[in-house]
TORKOL-414841 format. One line per field, with one value per residue (C-alpha): residue in one letter; x, y, z. Coordinates in pm, 1 decimal, decimal comma, padded with zeros to 6 digits. Example, Ala and Ser with C-alpha at 12.3 -4.5 7.8 and 13.67 -1.06 7.14 Angstrom:
2
residu	A	S $
X	01230,0	01367,0 $
Y	-00450,0	-00106,0 $
Z	00780,0	00714,0 $
REM end
This chain:
279
residu	M	D	A	I	L	N	S	L	I	E	K	E	R	A	Y	W	V	N	I	Y	R	N	E	K	E	G	V	V	S	D	W	A	R	R	A	D	R	R	L	T	Q	M	F	G	N	E	K	Q	L	S	V	L	S	K	L	D	V	Y	E	D	P	V	R	I	L	D	A	G	C	G	T	G	S	F	L	L	S	L	S	R	F	F	P	K	S	C	E	I	Y	G	I	D	I	R	S	E	A	L	F	I	A	G	M	K	A	G	I	K	G	Q	H	P	V	K	L	V	K	A	S	V	I	E	L	P	W	E	D	G	F	F	D	I	V	H	S	K	D	L	L	E	H	L	P	E	P	G	K	A	I	R	E	L	M	R	V	T	K	E	N	G	Y	F	F	T	H	V	P	D	Y	R	L	G	F	E	P	H	V	K	M	K	F	F	P	P	T	G	D	G	L	E	D	L	K	R	K	L	A	A	D	S	S	L	K	G	F	L	D	N	I	Y	F	T	H	P	Q	E	I	E	D	L	L	L	K	D	Y	P	S	A	V	I	T	R	I	F	K	R	T	R	P	F	W	K	G	I	I	Y	R	F	K	G	Y	K	F	D	I	L	A	R	K	K	P	N	T	T	S	S	K	N	R	G	S	C	L	E	T	P	D	E	R $
X	-00580,8	-00681,5	-00340,6	-00162,8	-00383,0	-00326,9	00047,7	00037,2	-00154,6	00101,1	00389,4	00222,6	00163,0	00512,3	00663,2	00485,1	00541,4	00912,6	00894,9	00713,8	00913,8	01256,3	01502,8	01732,0	01455,6	01251,7	00961,4	00619,3	00391,8	00087,4	00280,0	00021,6	-00269,0	-00071,0	00024,1	-00335,8	-00456,1	-00218,9	-00398,3	-00729,8	-00571,9	-00350,5	-00558,7	-00621,2	-00907,8	-01098,4	-01132,3	-00754,5	-00798,2	-01050,8	-00803,9	-00583,2	-00866,4	-01013,1	-00698,3	-00711,7	-00458,5	-00538,6	-00255,2	-00344,3	-00219,6	-00161,9	00181,0	00178,2	00467,4	00424,0	00755,9	00817,8	00543,3	00621,3	00413,0	00193,5	-00136,9	-00168,8	-00045,3	-00339,8	-00576,1	-00443,3	-00440,5	-00789,5	-00979,0	-00807,6	-01076,9	-00851,3	-00610,6	-00280,2	00068,4	00166,2	00523,9	00639,9	00978,9	01110,2	01450,2	01328,3	01330,5	01092,0	00832,2	00853,9	00813,3	00490,4	00367,7	00430,2	00228,9	-00061,3	-00058,5	-00056,1	-00361,5	-00578,5	-00439,2	-00629,9	-00388,2	-00023,3	00223,1	00602,6	00820,0	01177,2	01421,6	01552,7	01620,0	01391,8	01694,7	01816,1	01524,3	01594,0	01361,7	01405,2	01278,2	00901,1	00828,6	00521,9	00185,8	00130,4	00389,0	00265,3	00476,5	00303,8	00465,2	00814,1	00978,8	00983,7	01215,7	01482,0	01757,3	01746,7	01391,2	01477,9	01688,0	01396,9	01153,4	01381,4	01407,2	01034,9	00953,6	01217,8	01038,2	00698,9	00602,5	00514,0	00157,7	00172,1	00107,2	00309,2	00109,6	00264,3	00188,4	00409,3	00319,0	00263,9	00482,3	00337,4	00041,7	00254,4	00214,6	00460,5	00242,1	00492,6	00514,4	00192,4	00359,4	00228,1	00460,7	00421,0	00476,9	00466,3	00775,2	01120,0	01182,2	00892,0	01059,9	01383,3	01192,0	01036,8	01380,1	01508,4	01209,6	01261,0	01634,1	01572,0	01336,1	01562,7	01277,8	01245,3	01612,6	01604,7	01321,7	01550,1	01768,2	01505,1	01247,1	01300,6	01066,7	00905,5	00567,0	00380,9	00477,0	00846,0	00781,4	00603,0	00898,7	01145,0	00927,6	00885,7	01256,4	01336,8	00997,9	00872,2	00597,4	00442,2	00073,1	00003,3	-00328,6	-00364,4	-00593,6	-00768,8	-00936,6	-01243,5	-01136,9	-01313,8	-01425,6	-01538,0	-01423,5	-01064,9	-01068,5	-01191,0	-00903,8	-00643,4	-00766,6	-00779,5	-00416,8	-00305,7	-00212,5	-00250,4	-00297,2	-00179,3	00003,6	-00088,0	00160,8	00110,3	00438,1	00445,1	00727,3	00979,3	00943,3	00702,8	00722,0	00353,8	00263,3	-00039,3	00019,0	-00270,9	-00576,8	-00784,6	-00967,7	-01157,0	-01179,0	-01344,6	-01148,4	-00994,0	-01111,8 $
Y	02155,0	02113,6	02240,6	01991,6	01706,6	01792,7	01809,6	01467,8	01316,6	01457,6	01316,6	00975,5	00952,9	01079,9	00819,6	00530,6	00665,6	00667,4	00309,5	00173,7	00374,3	00349,0	00259,4	00081,5	-00128,0	-00184,8	-00019,5	-00185,4	-00108,4	-00013,7	00213,5	00493,9	00265,8	00113,6	00454,1	00574,2	00258,0	00331,6	00661,2	00483,5	00288,3	00556,1	00618,1	00256,1	00013,7	-00129,2	-00466,4	-00511,0	-00562,8	-00845,0	-01086,6	-00870,4	-00684,8	-01014,2	-01157,9	-01229,2	-00974,1	-00799,5	-00553,1	-00186,4	-00043,9	-00319,6	-00280,6	-00350,5	-00347,2	-00307,9	-00424,0	-00284,2	-00024,7	00173,5	00490,2	00374,2	00264,5	-00035,1	00176,6	00406,8	00109,1	00027,3	00384,4	00463,9	00139,4	-00085,8	-00140,2	-00134,9	00117,7	00061,2	00189,6	00140,4	00116,5	00113,5	00043,6	00082,1	00136,1	00424,2	00764,9	00913,4	00643,6	00705,2	01079,9	01024,5	00773,7	01030,7	01293,3	01051,7	00961,7	01329,0	01403,0	01091,3	00881,7	00815,5	00589,6	00702,3	00599,3	00579,2	00543,9	00413,3	00372,6	00020,7	-00313,5	-00606,2	-00827,3	-00597,7	-00458,1	-00199,5	-00348,3	-00591,0	-00946,9	-00979,4	-00609,1	-00644,1	-00812,4	-00827,7	-00817,8	-00764,9	-00801,7	-00825,9	-00844,8	-00809,4	-01149,7	-01228,0	-00928,7	-01069,0	-01312,1	-01482,4	-01453,9	-01688,0	-01414,6	-01173,0	-01431,1	-01501,9	-01130,9	-01066,3	-01358,9	-01244,7	-00914,6	-01090,0	-01157,7	-01500,8	-01583,6	-01289,2	-01309,4	-01282,3	-01223,2	-01242,1	-01285,2	-01371,1	-01441,9	-01807,9	-01888,6	-02239,3	-02072,9	-01997,0	-01620,9	-01339,0	-01070,6	-00783,5	-00783,3	-00980,8	-01248,5	-01605,3	-01901,8	-02279,0	-02514,2	-02328,6	-02495,5	-02612,6	-02548,7	-02305,5	-02073,5	-02089,3	-01997,8	-01700,0	-01582,5	-01600,6	-01400,0	-01132,1	-01117,2	-01086,2	-00789,7	-00488,6	-00284,2	-00539,5	-00607,5	-00472,0	-00693,9	-00995,9	-00810,3	-00785,7	-01057,3	-01408,6	-01686,2	-01835,1	-01948,1	-01968,4	-02330,8	-02236,8	-01950,6	-02186,5	-02427,3	-02148,5	-02027,5	-02371,4	-02443,7	-02194,9	-02188,9	-02550,2	-02491,1	-02200,3	-02249,1	-02167,1	-02079,2	-02057,7	-01775,3	-01816,1	-01514,5	-01540,8	-01499,9	-01410,3	-01624,8	-01851,9	-02175,7	-02049,4	-01999,6	-02357,1	-02492,2	-02280,0	-02397,9	-02761,8	-02744,0	-02541,2	-02239,9	-01865,5	-01817,1	-01576,9	-01705,1	-01627,7	-01772,2	-01759,4	-01766,7	-02037,0	-02132,0	-02365,0	-02612,5	-02838,2	-03007,4	-02977,4	-02766,2	-02685,3	-02625,6	-02601,3	-02504,8	-02275,4	-01947,1	-01778,1	-01402,1	-01172,4	-00993,2	-00661,6	-00500,0 $
Z	00023,9	-00340,7	-00451,7	-00221,8	-00340,9	-00707,7	-00647,8	-00482,0	-00773,9	-01018,4	-00815,2	-00793,6	-01167,1	-01252,4	-01020,9	-01192,3	-01543,1	-01463,5	-01331,5	-01636,1	-01890,9	-01729,7	-02002,9	-01756,5	-01602,6	-01917,2	-02095,2	-02093,4	-02386,5	-02178,1	-01940,8	-01955,6	-01861,5	-01575,7	-01436,7	-01454,5	-01279,3	-00993,2	-00941,9	-00887,7	-00599,2	-00449,9	-00137,0	-00050,8	-00067,0	00228,5	00052,7	00074,1	00449,2	00419,0	00582,4	00804,9	00976,1	01103,0	01261,6	01633,7	01756,7	02082,6	02138,1	02176,4	01952,4	01694,9	01530,5	01156,5	00907,8	00532,7	00386,3	00039,6	00082,1	-00234,0	-00257,9	00026,7	-00127,2	00106,6	00398,1	00332,9	00333,9	00680,9	00808,1	00683,8	00738,2	00995,9	01262,3	01569,6	01713,5	01536,1	01460,1	01096,8	00974,5	00615,4	00460,9	00108,4	-00052,4	-00272,2	-00105,2	-00361,3	-00293,6	00081,9	00029,8	-00164,6	00094,8	00367,7	00179,2	00143,5	00512,1	00604,1	00391,6	00425,8	00710,3	01032,8	01222,8	01269,1	00996,2	01036,3	00726,1	00716,2	00428,4	00480,4	00314,5	00382,3	00451,5	00732,8	00929,7	01202,1	01466,5	01751,0	01748,6	01777,2	01732,2	01507,7	01548,3	01170,1	00891,3	00536,0	00222,2	-00112,9	-00458,6	-00314,2	-00267,6	-00640,6	-00687,8	-00453,0	-00559,6	-00218,1	-00082,3	00204,8	00367,8	00355,5	00492,4	00788,4	00866,1	00826,2	01053,7	01303,2	01363,3	01382,1	01741,9	01871,6	01765,3	01525,4	01152,5	00832,5	00514,0	00166,9	-00201,4	-00498,9	-00863,5	-00942,6	-01241,1	-01259,6	-01435,6	-01741,2	-01717,6	-01641,4	-01475,8	-01487,9	-01867,1	-01928,6	-02138,0	-02161,9	-02190,3	-02218,6	-02051,3	-01718,1	-01569,7	-01673,9	-02041,5	-02051,9	-01802,1	-01996,2	-02311,0	-02130,1	-02016,9	-02374,6	-02500,6	-02238,4	-02308,4	-02685,0	-02640,6	-02591,6	-02442,4	-02161,2	-02096,7	-01742,6	-01621,9	-01602,4	-01353,9	-01082,6	-01143,2	-01012,5	-01114,1	-00806,4	-00681,5	-00349,2	-00282,9	-00288,5	-00047,4	00190,1	00175,8	00257,9	00543,8	00699,6	00666,5	00944,0	01117,3	01096,4	01350,2	01160,5	01086,1	00721,3	00563,8	00187,2	00086,3	-00247,5	-00403,8	-00615,8	-00974,5	-01294,7	-01467,0	-01184,2	-01352,8	-01360,9	-00984,1	-00937,6	-01149,8	-00969,2	-00632,2	-00740,0	-00857,2	-00555,2	-00768,2	-00722,9	-00351,0	-00083,8	00223,4	00582,4	00832,9	01207,5	01396,0	01660,8	01899,6	01736,6	02021,6	01835,8	01499,2	01416,6	01117,6	00911,8	00544,5	00307,8	00512,3	00292,2	00317,1	00036,3	00009,9	-00244,4	-00514,2	-00411,6	-00732,8 $
REM end
């Protein structure tokens, strides 16, 4: 078992080193630190489930989809720590990532995990197949996130939940390359794009990062599902005063949408829930 585990750790680190040092996609200066940090999270974290584990879903088993699962760190959080009987599905477009995720599930998983190579804009499941759909740090990499949102909501069952997170570019910060810009909208974004384009080591990042924020995602979601009930989830941040400012401005929050029948026009956008940091 030790040999298998060591092999898995090597594969995980090599995968992320390749991502962060890929000449086509861009090289980030702190690639080694980022790859090592991935190793500390590779088998999941119970705190990541602080919201999902408390949702009022009563199916047995609960069907959960992690869209854009990568090497499966969040899948392992679900498989190891989800408090109810569940079936966990993961999709990604990278075969290597799915292979590593499968190894992890085989070693550490408790609930069954099924992995599929698929695109988030063309999911291979029928309408309403899942009780919970999770997609974190994915939509900002898509040129048309609305298509993905429609598909993710399609496979969410009535009264089921869709949970997502995207970076908030209104904060004036590009989290993938850790670059600040000012002002955080309009001309500021254009200035950030010029800086990224001028840095040859980062040339590939412009090809797969699209500058969005949670408010835009909410608008796209409610466009097709106007009766969805949306909760904004604010995490405690360090320092505390920064979290207060973010919340006051409506910045930096996760989105939890409950799918309701489109027979009513009522909607709830902006109710709040605070959760602890996952760190």
